[in-house]
C-alpha positions as CSV (number, residue, x, y, z in Angstrom):
1,M,-44.1,-27.3,-102.3
2,T,-44.8,-27.8,-98.6
3,S,-46.9,-25.5,-96.4
4,V,-43.6,-24.3,-94.8
5,D,-41.9,-23.2,-98.1
6,P,-43.8,-19.8,-98.5
7,Y,-42.6,-18.8,-95.1
8,M,-38.8,-19.6,-95.5
9,I,-36.8,-16.4,-95.6
10,D,-33.2,-15.4,-96.2
11,P,-31.5,-14.7,-92.8
12,A,-30.0,-11.6,-94.3
13,L,-33.4,-10.0,-93.9
14,L,-32.8,-10.1,-90.1
15,A,-29.6,-8.1,-90.3
16,S,-31.6,-4.8,-89.8
17,H,-35.0,-3.6,-88.9
18,W,-37.7,-5.6,-90.8
19,A,-38.7,-3.7,-94.0
20,G,-40.8,-6.3,-95.7
21,D,-44.5,-7.1,-95.6
22,R,-46.0,-8.4,-92.4
23,M,-46.1,-12.2,-92.2
24,P,-47.9,-14.5,-89.8
25,L,-44.5,-16.2,-89.2
26,A,-41.2,-17.0,-90.9
27,F,-38.7,-19.8,-90.9
28,V,-34.9,-19.6,-91.2
29,E,-32.5,-22.4,-91.9
30,V,-30.1,-22.1,-88.9
31,D,-27.2,-23.5,-90.9
32,Q,-27.4,-20.5,-93.2
33,L,-26.3,-18.2,-90.5
34,A,-22.5,-17.6,-90.3
35,D,-21.0,-17.8,-86.9
36,D,-20.0,-14.2,-87.2
37,F,-23.4,-13.0,-88.3
38,G,-24.2,-9.8,-86.5
39,E,-27.1,-9.0,-84.2
40,L,-30.5,-10.5,-85.2
41,H,-33.3,-8.0,-85.5
42,L,-36.4,-10.0,-84.9
43,P,-39.6,-8.6,-86.6
44,P,-43.0,-8.4,-84.8
45,F,-44.0,-12.0,-85.6
46,P,-42.6,-15.5,-84.9
47,I,-39.2,-16.3,-86.3
48,I,-38.7,-20.1,-86.2
49,G,-35.3,-21.7,-86.6
50,V,-35.0,-25.0,-88.5
51,G,-31.9,-27.1,-87.8
52,D,-29.2,-27.5,-85.2
53,P,-30.4,-26.2,-81.8
54,L,-26.7,-26.1,-80.7
55,H,-25.8,-23.5,-83.4
56,P,-24.3,-20.4,-81.8
57,R,-27.2,-18.3,-83.2
58,S,-30.0,-20.7,-82.5
59,R,-30.8,-19.2,-79.1
60,H,-31.8,-15.9,-80.7
61,F,-34.9,-17.3,-82.6
62,D,-38.3,-17.4,-81.0
63,T,-38.1,-21.2,-81.1
64,I,-36.4,-24.1,-82.8
65,V,-38.5,-26.9,-84.3
66,E,-38.3,-30.1,-82.4
67,A,-40.6,-33.1,-81.7
68,P,-43.4,-33.5,-80.9
69,A,-44.0,-30.2,-82.7
70,T,-43.7,-29.9,-86.5
71,A,-43.1,-26.9,-88.7
72,E,-46.4,-27.7,-90.5
73,R,-48.3,-27.7,-87.3
74,I,-46.8,-24.3,-86.4
75,V,-47.8,-22.9,-89.8
76,E,-51.4,-24.1,-89.4
77,Q,-51.7,-22.5,-85.9
78,A,-49.9,-19.2,-86.6
79,T,-51.7,-18.5,-89.9
80,C,-55.1,-19.1,-88.3
81,H,-54.3,-16.9,-85.3
82,P,-51.5,-14.5,-86.4
83,Y,-52.2,-11.8,-83.8
84,A,-52.1,-14.2,-80.9
85,A,-49.0,-15.8,-82.2
86,A,-47.2,-12.5,-82.7
87,A,-48.2,-11.3,-79.3
88,S,-47.0,-14.5,-77.6
89,V,-43.5,-14.3,-79.0
90,Q,-43.2,-10.6,-78.4
91,L,-44.2,-11.0,-74.8
92,L,-41.7,-13.9,-74.2
93,R,-39.0,-11.8,-75.7
94,C,-39.7,-8.9,-73.4
95,T,-40.2,-10.9,-70.2
96,E,-37.0,-13.0,-70.5
97,G,-35.1,-12.3,-67.3
98,M,-37.7,-9.8,-66.1
99,D,-38.8,-9.6,-62.4
100,A,-41.7,-11.9,-62.0
101,R,-44.1,-9.3,-60.6
102,A,-43.5,-7.0,-63.5
103,A,-43.6,-9.9,-66.0
104,L,-47.0,-11.0,-64.6
105,T,-48.4,-7.5,-65.1
106,L,-47.1,-7.3,-68.8
107,E,-48.6,-10.8,-69.4
108,S,-52.0,-9.7,-68.1
109,I,-52.0,-6.5,-70.2
110,T,-51.1,-8.6,-73.4
111,Y,-53.7,-11.2,-72.5
112,A,-56.3,-8.4,-72.1
113,M,-55.5,-7.0,-75.5
114,L,-56.1,-10.4,-77.1
115,Q,-59.3,-10.8,-75.2
116,G,-60.7,-7.9,-77.2
117,S,-59.4,-9.4,-80.5
118,V,-61.4,-10.7,-83.4
119,E,-59.5,-14.0,-83.1
120,H,-60.7,-14.6,-79.6
121,T,-64.2,-13.2,-80.2
122,D,-64.7,-15.7,-83.2
123,W,-63.6,-18.5,-80.9
124,I,-66.1,-17.5,-78.2
125,V,-69.0,-17.3,-80.7
126,A,-68.2,-20.7,-82.0
127,Q,-68.3,-22.4,-78.6
128,P,-71.5,-24.5,-77.9
129,R,-73.5,-23.6,-74.8
130,T,-73.1,-26.0,-72.0
131,D,-74.6,-26.3,-68.6
132,P,-72.3,-25.3,-65.8
133,A,-70.7,-28.0,-63.6
134,P,-70.9,-27.8,-59.8
135,P,-68.5,-25.2,-58.5
136,G,-65.0,-26.2,-57.6
137,R,-63.5,-26.4,-54.2
138,I,-60.2,-27.0,-52.5
139,V,-59.6,-29.0,-49.3
140,L,-57.0,-27.5,-47.0
141,N,-55.1,-29.2,-44.2
142,R,-52.3,-27.9,-42.0
143,D,-49.9,-30.2,-40.3
144,D,-47.4,-28.2,-38.3
145,T,-45.3,-26.4,-41.0
146,C,-46.9,-28.2,-44.0
147,L,-49.9,-26.9,-45.8
148,R,-51.7,-29.5,-47.9
149,I,-54.0,-28.3,-50.7
150,V,-56.2,-30.7,-52.7
151,I,-58.2,-29.6,-55.8
152,D,-61.5,-31.4,-55.7
153,R,-63.6,-31.1,-58.8
154,P,-63.2,-34.3,-60.6
155,G,-66.6,-34.2,-62.3
156,A,-65.3,-31.3,-64.3
157,R,-61.8,-32.8,-64.6
158,N,-60.7,-30.2,-62.1
159,A,-61.4,-27.3,-64.4
160,V,-60.6,-24.1,-62.6
161,D,-63.7,-21.9,-62.3
162,R,-64.0,-18.7,-60.4
163,A,-64.7,-20.3,-57.1
164,L,-61.7,-22.5,-57.4
165,R,-59.4,-19.7,-58.6
166,D,-60.4,-17.6,-55.6
167,A,-59.8,-20.5,-53.2
168,L,-56.4,-21.1,-54.6
169,F,-55.5,-17.4,-54.5
170,E,-56.4,-17.5,-50.8
171,A,-54.5,-20.7,-50.0
172,F,-51.3,-19.5,-51.8
173,T,-51.6,-16.1,-50.1
174,I,-51.6,-17.9,-46.7
175,A,-48.5,-19.8,-47.7
176,A,-46.8,-16.7,-48.9
177,L,-47.5,-14.6,-45.8
178,D,-47.1,-17.3,-43.0
179,P,-43.4,-17.7,-42.2
180,D,-44.1,-20.9,-40.2
181,I,-45.2,-22.7,-43.4
182,A,-42.1,-24.4,-44.8
183,R,-43.8,-26.7,-47.3
184,V,-46.9,-26.7,-49.5
185,E,-48.2,-29.8,-51.1
186,L,-50.7,-29.5,-54.0
187,R,-52.6,-32.5,-55.3
188,S,-55.9,-33.2,-57.1
189,V,-58.6,-35.7,-57.1
190,G,-59.4,-37.9,-60.1
191,L,-57.8,-39.0,-63.3
192,A,-56.8,-35.5,-64.4
193,F,-54.7,-33.0,-62.4
194,S,-56.6,-30.2,-64.1
195,V,-57.8,-29.3,-67.6
196,G,-57.2,-25.6,-66.9
197,A,-59.6,-22.8,-66.9
198,D,-63.3,-23.6,-67.1
199,L,-64.3,-22.9,-70.7
200,A,-67.8,-22.1,-69.6
201,E,-66.6,-19.0,-68.0
202,F,-64.7,-17.6,-71.0
203,G,-66.3,-14.5,-72.4
204,T,-68.2,-13.6,-69.2
205,T,-66.0,-10.4,-68.8
206,R,-65.8,-8.9,-72.2
207,D,-64.1,-5.6,-71.3
208,P,-60.3,-6.1,-71.5
209,A,-59.5,-3.3,-69.0
210,T,-62.0,-4.8,-66.4
211,A,-60.5,-8.3,-67.0
212,H,-57.0,-7.0,-66.4
213,A,-58.1,-5.3,-63.2
214,I,-59.7,-8.5,-61.9
215,R,-56.6,-10.6,-62.6
216,A,-54.4,-8.0,-60.9
217,V,-56.1,-8.8,-57.5
218,T,-57.3,-12.5,-58.0
219,L,-54.7,-14.3,-60.1
220,P,-53.3,-17.2,-58.0
221,A,-49.9,-16.7,-59.8
222,H,-49.2,-13.5,-57.8
223,P,-49.0,-15.2,-54.3
224,L,-47.8,-18.5,-56.0
225,S,-44.8,-16.7,-57.5
226,R,-43.8,-15.7,-54.0
227,C,-44.2,-19.1,-52.2
228,G,-43.3,-21.2,-55.2
229,P,-39.9,-22.5,-53.9
230,I,-41.7,-24.3,-51.0
231,V,-44.4,-25.8,-53.2
232,D,-44.5,-29.5,-54.2
233,M,-47.0,-30.5,-56.8
234,H,-47.8,-33.9,-58.2
235,V,-49.5,-34.2,-61.6
236,Q,-51.5,-37.1,-63.0
237,G,-53.2,-37.3,-66.3
238,A,-54.1,-34.1,-68.1
239,C,-52.3,-30.9,-67.0
240,I,-53.6,-28.2,-69.4
241,G,-53.4,-24.5,-69.8
242,S,-53.7,-22.6,-66.5
243,A,-53.0,-25.8,-64.5
244,L,-49.6,-26.1,-66.2
245,E,-49.0,-22.4,-65.7
246,M,-49.5,-22.7,-62.0
247,A,-47.6,-26.0,-61.6
248,A,-44.6,-24.5,-63.3
249,F,-44.1,-22.0,-60.4
250,A,-43.6,-24.9,-58.0
251,G,-40.2,-25.6,-56.6
252,R,-40.7,-29.3,-57.2
253,I,-43.0,-31.0,-59.7
254,T,-43.4,-34.8,-60.0
255,A,-45.5,-36.4,-62.7
256,A,-47.2,-39.7,-63.0
257,P,-46.2,-41.8,-66.0
258,S,-49.7,-41.0,-67.4
259,A,-49.2,-37.3,-67.2
260,W,-49.3,-35.1,-70.2
261,F,-49.0,-31.3,-70.7
262,Q,-50.5,-28.9,-73.2
263,L,-50.8,-25.1,-73.9
264,P,-53.9,-24.9,-76.2
265,E,-54.5,-21.1,-75.9
266,L,-53.4,-20.0,-79.4
267,A,-56.3,-21.9,-81.0
268,M,-58.6,-19.8,-78.8
269,G,-57.0,-16.5,-80.0
270,I,-55.2,-15.8,-76.8
271,L,-52.0,-16.8,-75.0
272,P,-51.3,-18.4,-71.6
273,G,-52.6,-15.8,-69.2
274,A,-52.5,-17.4,-65.8
275,G,-48.8,-16.8,-65.3
276,G,-47.5,-19.3,-67.7
277,C,-45.5,-16.9,-69.9
278,V,-43.6,-16.2,-66.7
279,S,-43.4,-19.5,-64.9
280,I,-42.8,-22.0,-67.8
281,P,-39.9,-20.2,-69.4
282,R,-38.2,-20.3,-66.0
283,R,-38.3,-24.1,-66.3
284,I,-37.8,-24.9,-69.9
285,G,-36.7,-21.7,-71.5
286,R,-38.3,-19.1,-73.7
287,Q,-37.9,-21.2,-76.9
288,R,-39.6,-24.4,-75.7
289,T,-42.3,-22.4,-74.1
290,A,-42.9,-20.7,-77.5
291,L,-42.9,-24.1,-79.1
292,M,-45.6,-25.3,-76.8
293,I,-47.7,-22.2,-77.4
294,L,-47.3,-22.0,-81.2
295,S,-47.8,-25.7,-81.8
296,G,-50.4,-26.5,-79.2
297,K,-49.0,-30.0,-79.1
298,R,-49.1,-32.2,-76.0
299,I,-45.9,-33.4,-74.5
300,D,-45.7,-36.6,-72.4
301,A,-44.1,-37.1,-69.0
302,A,-40.9,-38.3,-70.4
303,T,-40.5,-35.3,-72.6
304,A,-41.5,-33.0,-69.7
305,L,-38.7,-34.6,-67.6
306,R,-36.1,-34.3,-70.3
307,W,-37.0,-30.6,-70.9
308,G,-37.0,-29.8,-67.1
309,L,-40.7,-29.1,-66.9
310,V,-41.0,-31.7,-64.2
311,D,-38.3,-32.9,-61.8
312,A,-39.2,-36.6,-61.5
313,I,-41.7,-39.3,-62.7
314,V,-43.4,-40.8,-59.7
315,D,-46.1,-43.4,-59.9
316,A,-47.9,-42.1,-56.7
317,P,-51.3,-43.3,-55.6
318,A,-54.3,-41.1,-56.5
319,V,-55.8,-38.9,-53.8
320,D,-58.7,-40.7,-52.0
321,P,-61.7,-38.4,-52.3
322,G,-63.4,-40.4,-49.4
323,G,-60.7,-39.3,-47.0
324,L,-60.9,-35.6,-47.7
325,H,-61.8,-33.2,-45.0
326,S,-60.7,-29.7,-44.1
327,D,-59.1,-28.7,-40.9
């Protein structure tokens, strides 16, 4: 028996409202579904399809197993963090096709709920104490109708701390409000585009309602979702968590051959809360977004291009930190 076998269910159980016991997840053999199978009633936990992704009913599952993810990896993740896994797929179901502003609000509320969960609290308690790195900064330059933004915190692999988050919020707000800005270029210094949110700041705001209120007025995704079509981002090396969530709003994303992408939040007892449950599905669809969340697996630049997460692979030169200066 494999680790997946206990979670395989008869698809007939999805023909009506779930009446069985709560499960951390369940798998269904796609080929067992007849073409004329009625409406699928998904229970409040992940339902994973195994088999042909082109089957007429495949699109109704939360995700379909495909490389680099494995069913065994998804089982491991979801059984360790069942509440975060359930909340993630329920959120993605609800926000599919939803207006971005409303979807961002729902994402933040769901994220806040998980911030107060035992799963996330246990993760915070287990984290070693580390000395904070120097605060992040961005370098802004305006060239006629083009606004250039460079993330400059290479010593922390461009982790997004509070200072960097606020600076990005301000820069994207300028881009969203100024009708003369026709193009925004975002780059970063160093070997990594960004490893996402600064882990040293997790747990500093423990009240979920307060955390939601802060995100409502400081989350860069709010202005970025409005100016996204004119944004051009280039990603090199690691693009993790909130960095990927922001990048996915861009109208055009290029990736270096070395680039790789990951959503590691489930292992922290949370879900992508920097806009990724809104931006990433609009690029690769709800199912592959769920696959990245539930598996936590990295995808390389070639896979990202095939999925539509990036638009091209470009071996562009790194940003020269010695030449950075603000206008």
